[in-house]
C-alpha positions as CSV (number, residue, x, y, z in Angstrom):
1,L,96.3,65.6,-187.9
2,S,94.8,67.1,-184.7
3,P,97.1,67.6,-181.7
4,G,97.3,64.6,-179.5
5,S,95.7,62.3,-182.1
6,E,98.9,60.3,-182.4
7,E,98.9,59.9,-178.7
8,D,95.5,58.4,-178.7
9,E,96.5,55.8,-181.2
10,H,98.7,53.7,-179.0
11,H,97.4,52.4,-175.7
12,E,98.6,53.4,-172.3
13,G,100.3,50.0,-171.9
14,S,103.0,50.8,-174.4
15,H,105.1,52.8,-171.9
16,R,105.5,52.9,-168.1
17,E,102.3,54.4,-166.9
18,N,102.8,57.9,-165.5
19,L,100.8,57.9,-162.3
20,G,101.7,61.5,-161.3
21,R,103.6,62.6,-158.2
22,I,102.9,63.9,-154.8
23,Q,104.5,66.6,-152.6
24,F,104.4,66.3,-148.8
25,S,106.4,67.3,-145.7
26,V,107.4,65.3,-142.7
27,G,109.2,66.1,-139.5
28,Y,109.4,65.3,-135.8
29,N,109.0,67.5,-132.7
30,F,111.1,66.0,-129.9
31,Q,109.6,68.3,-127.2
32,E,106.0,67.1,-128.0
33,S,106.9,63.5,-129.2
34,T,104.8,64.3,-132.3
35,L,105.4,63.3,-136.0
36,T,103.9,65.9,-138.4
37,V,102.9,64.9,-141.9
38,K,101.7,67.6,-144.3
39,I,100.1,66.6,-147.6
40,L,100.7,69.5,-149.9
41,K,99.7,68.7,-153.5
42,A,99.8,66.2,-156.4
43,Q,100.5,66.8,-160.1
44,E,99.6,65.0,-163.3
45,L,97.4,62.4,-161.7
46,P,95.8,60.0,-164.2
47,A,92.1,60.3,-165.1
48,K,90.2,57.4,-163.5
49,D,86.6,58.5,-164.3
50,F,84.5,58.3,-167.4
51,S,84.5,62.1,-167.5
52,G,88.2,62.2,-168.1
53,T,89.2,63.4,-164.6
54,S,89.6,62.0,-161.0
55,D,88.4,62.9,-157.5
56,P,91.6,62.3,-155.5
57,F,92.2,62.0,-151.8
58,V,95.1,60.6,-149.8
59,K,95.2,58.0,-147.1
60,I,98.1,58.2,-144.6
61,Y,99.4,55.2,-142.7
62,L,102.5,54.5,-140.5
63,L,103.1,50.9,-141.5
64,P,103.0,48.2,-140.2
65,D,99.9,49.7,-138.5
66,K,97.1,49.5,-141.0
67,K,94.2,50.2,-138.6
68,N,95.0,53.8,-137.7
69,K,94.8,55.7,-141.0
70,L,94.2,59.4,-141.6
71,E,92.7,60.9,-144.8
72,T,92.7,64.2,-146.6
73,K,89.6,65.8,-148.1
74,V,88.5,64.7,-151.6
75,K,89.3,67.2,-154.3
76,R,86.6,67.0,-157.0
77,K,87.5,66.7,-160.7
78,N,91.1,67.7,-160.2
79,L,94.3,66.0,-161.6
80,N,96.6,68.6,-160.0
81,P,95.0,68.9,-156.5
82,H,96.2,71.1,-153.6
83,W,95.4,69.8,-150.2
84,N,97.7,71.7,-147.8
85,E,96.5,69.6,-144.9
86,T,98.5,68.8,-141.7
87,F,98.3,65.6,-139.8
88,L,99.8,64.9,-136.3
89,F,100.8,61.5,-134.9
90,E,101.0,62.5,-131.2
91,G,102.6,60.8,-128.2
92,F,104.9,58.9,-130.6
93,P,108.4,58.2,-129.1
94,Y,111.2,58.9,-131.7
95,E,112.7,55.4,-131.4
96,K,109.3,54.0,-132.5
97,V,108.8,56.5,-135.3
98,V,112.1,55.5,-137.0
99,Q,110.8,51.9,-137.1
100,R,107.8,52.9,-139.1
101,V,107.2,53.4,-142.9
102,L,105.2,56.4,-144.0
103,Y,102.8,55.1,-146.6
104,L,100.7,57.4,-148.7
105,Q,98.0,56.0,-151.0
106,V,96.3,58.3,-153.5
107,L,92.8,57.2,-154.4
108,D,90.0,58.3,-156.7
109,Y,86.9,58.7,-154.6
110,D,83.9,56.9,-156.1
111,R,80.5,57.4,-154.6
112,F,79.1,54.2,-156.0
113,S,81.8,51.6,-155.7
114,R,85.2,50.9,-154.1
115,N,87.5,53.8,-154.3
116,D,90.0,53.3,-157.1
117,P,93.7,53.3,-156.2
118,I,95.8,55.7,-158.2
119,G,99.2,55.2,-156.8
120,E,101.3,55.0,-153.6
121,V,104.5,56.1,-152.0
122,S,106.4,54.4,-149.2
123,I,109.1,56.2,-147.1
124,P,111.0,54.3,-144.4
125,L,111.3,57.0,-141.7
126,N,114.8,55.9,-140.7
127,K,115.9,57.2,-144.1
128,V,114.7,60.8,-143.5
129,D,116.2,63.5,-141.4
130,L,113.2,64.3,-139.2
131,T,114.9,66.9,-137.0
132,Q,113.3,69.6,-139.2
133,M,110.4,69.5,-141.7
134,Q,111.6,67.9,-145.0
135,T,109.5,68.7,-148.1
136,L,109.7,65.9,-150.7
137,W,108.3,65.2,-154.2
138,K,107.8,61.5,-154.9
139,E,106.6,59.7,-158.1
140,L,103.6,57.6,-157.4
141,K,104.0,53.9,-158.0
142,P,101.3,51.4,-158.8
143,C,99.4,50.3,-155.7
144,S,100.5,46.9,-154.4
145,D,97.5,46.8,-152.0
146,G,98.9,44.2,-149.7
147,S,95.5,43.2,-148.3
148,G,95.5,39.8,-150.0
149,S,94.4,41.5,-153.2
150,R,94.0,39.3,-156.3
151,G,95.2,42.1,-158.6
152,E,93.5,44.2,-161.3
153,L,92.7,43.8,-164.9
154,L,92.5,46.6,-167.5
155,L,90.1,45.8,-170.3
156,S,88.1,47.7,-172.9
157,L,84.6,47.0,-174.2
158,C,83.3,48.2,-177.6
159,Y,79.7,47.8,-178.6
160,N,78.7,48.0,-182.2
161,P,74.9,48.3,-182.7
162,T,75.2,48.0,-186.5
163,T,76.9,44.6,-186.4
164,N,75.4,43.6,-183.0
165,T,78.8,42.7,-181.6
166,I,80.8,43.4,-178.4
167,T,84.6,43.5,-178.7
168,V,86.4,42.6,-175.5
169,N,90.0,43.7,-175.4
170,I,92.0,42.2,-172.6
171,I,94.8,44.8,-172.3
172,K,96.9,44.0,-169.2
173,A,96.9,43.0,-165.5
174,R,98.8,44.3,-162.5
175,N,99.7,43.0,-159.1
176,L,98.3,39.6,-159.8
177,K,98.3,37.2,-156.8
178,A,101.2,34.8,-156.9
179,M,99.7,31.3,-157.0
180,D,102.9,29.2,-157.5
181,I,105.4,28.1,-154.8
182,G,108.1,30.2,-156.6
183,G,106.1,33.4,-155.8
184,T,104.8,34.0,-159.3
185,S,102.0,32.9,-161.6
186,D,101.5,31.9,-165.3
187,P,98.4,33.9,-166.0
188,Y,95.9,33.7,-168.9
189,V,92.4,35.1,-169.3
190,K,89.2,33.2,-170.1
191,V,86.2,35.2,-171.4
192,W,82.8,33.5,-171.3
193,L,79.7,34.9,-173.0
194,M,76.6,34.0,-170.9
195,H,73.0,34.5,-171.8
196,K,70.4,34.0,-169.1
197,D,73.0,32.1,-167.0
198,K,73.7,29.7,-169.9
199,K,77.3,29.5,-171.3
200,V,77.2,30.5,-175.0
201,E,80.8,30.9,-176.1
202,K,84.3,30.8,-174.6
203,K,87.6,32.5,-175.7
204,K,91.0,32.7,-174.0
205,T,94.3,34.5,-174.2
206,V,97.7,33.0,-174.5
207,V,99.5,32.1,-171.2
208,M,102.1,34.5,-169.9
209,K,104.9,32.7,-168.2
210,R,106.1,33.7,-164.7
211,C,104.5,37.2,-164.7
212,L,102.4,39.1,-162.2
213,N,102.0,42.2,-164.4
214,P,101.2,40.7,-167.8
215,V,100.4,42.6,-171.0
216,F,98.0,40.6,-173.2
217,N,96.5,43.1,-175.8
218,E,94.1,40.4,-177.2
219,S,90.7,41.1,-178.6
220,F,87.7,38.9,-178.8
221,V,84.5,39.6,-180.7
222,F,81.1,38.2,-179.6
223,D,77.8,38.4,-181.5
224,I,75.1,39.7,-179.3
225,P,71.7,40.7,-180.8
226,T,70.4,44.0,-179.2
227,E,67.4,42.4,-177.7
228,K,69.6,40.0,-175.8
229,L,71.9,42.7,-174.3
230,R,69.9,43.0,-171.0
231,E,70.2,39.2,-170.4
232,T,73.9,39.0,-171.3
233,T,76.8,38.7,-168.9
234,I,80.5,38.5,-169.8
235,I,82.5,36.6,-167.2
236,I,86.2,37.3,-167.3
237,T,88.4,34.9,-165.3
238,V,92.1,35.3,-164.8
239,M,93.6,31.8,-164.4
240,D,97.0,30.5,-163.4
241,K,98.2,27.8,-165.8
242,D,99.5,24.7,-164.0
243,K,101.1,21.9,-166.0
244,L,100.7,19.2,-163.4
245,S,97.4,20.0,-161.7
246,R,94.1,21.9,-162.1
247,N,94.6,25.5,-163.3
248,D,93.9,27.9,-160.4
249,V,91.5,30.8,-160.5
250,I,93.2,34.1,-159.6
251,G,90.1,36.2,-159.8
252,K,86.9,37.0,-161.7
253,I,85.0,40.0,-163.2
254,Y,81.3,39.8,-164.0
255,L,80.3,42.4,-166.6
256,S,76.5,43.1,-167.1
257,W,73.6,45.4,-166.3
258,K,73.3,43.9,-162.8
259,S,76.8,43.1,-161.4
260,G,78.8,45.3,-159.0
261,P,78.8,49.1,-159.3
262,G,82.2,49.4,-161.1
263,E,81.2,46.7,-163.6
264,V,77.8,48.2,-164.2
265,K,79.4,51.6,-164.8
266,H,81.7,50.0,-167.5
267,W,78.7,48.2,-169.1
268,K,76.7,51.4,-169.2
269,D,79.6,53.5,-170.5
270,M,80.0,50.9,-173.3
271,I,76.3,51.2,-174.3
272,A,76.4,55.1,-174.0
273,R,79.5,55.3,-176.3
274,P,78.8,52.9,-179.2
275,R,81.7,52.0,-181.6
276,Q,84.3,53.4,-179.0
277,A,86.6,51.2,-177.0
278,V,85.9,52.1,-173.4
279,A,88.7,51.0,-171.1
280,Q,88.5,50.5,-167.3
281,W,90.5,48.9,-164.5
282,H,88.7,46.2,-162.5
283,Q,89.6,44.7,-159.2
284,L,89.6,40.9,-159.5
285,K,87.1,39.2,-157.1
286,A,87.0,35.7,-155.6
C-alpha cells in the first residue's frame, strides 16, 4: 500500500474540512489615528487548482464597510505562502475602530474565472488589545460570502470512453441560501442531461431536511456516445423542497464545453483525465 493511498480512498467530506490557518498582526497608533494590519503568512491551505495547488491572496475589510478593501499580492502555486505585507487604515478614530470587524478572506486567484474563496477569519476589534501590535494565528472557516450568495456545490465528474458514460457524483453543498421563513432550506439536487438543448434524462438526489450544508454523496451514470459529447450539457439544479407550494430553485450549474470558465475547466479536466473522478466546487448561479 503506497503512502497516502488510504487517505485518497475516502472523500474530503468525511471529516471537517481543514482550510488551513492564517497569521496576521493588528494594532492601533493613537498619535496617528492609524490601524495597522500586517498579513504575515498562511499554512496548510487546501489545493483549489487542477494542478494540486493554489494561488492565494488575501482581501482585507473593516466590516460593515465592504467597499474599501485592501489586497495582498498573489503567491503563485503555494499552499504555505508568506506575504509579510503591511496595510494602514489612516485617519481612523479609535472609537470608530472598535466598532469594526476585521475580516480577512483568503482566495485562490483564477485568471479565467471568479476567484475561488478558500476561507475567512472575522475578528471584532473590540475584542483585541490594540494598544500594541498583537500577532494572531486563526483557523480559516468556510466563506459565508454574505453578498446574497446562493451557495456552492462540490461535485465530481468521471468520463469513461470505453463504456461511453459520464458519472456525476453530487458530493455536498455549503452555505446554501435559506429559502424558508425559518431561515433554512430542504435541499435536493436535480441533474438533467441535455443534448442540443433537448432534455434527455433526469435524475435527482434525496431531500435533506432543514440543512444549508448538506452532504449527499449520490452518483448518477449517464450514457453519452463520444460523438455527442460536444453537444452535451449537464444542468445541475439545487432545489428547495416545499410541501405546500412549488419547489424553489436555489441555484444552477451548467456543465459543458461552452458554459462559464469554471464549468468549462471542470468539463475539460474530466475529458483530460478519463476514468478518474475529478471534483470541483461550483458557485451556484441564478
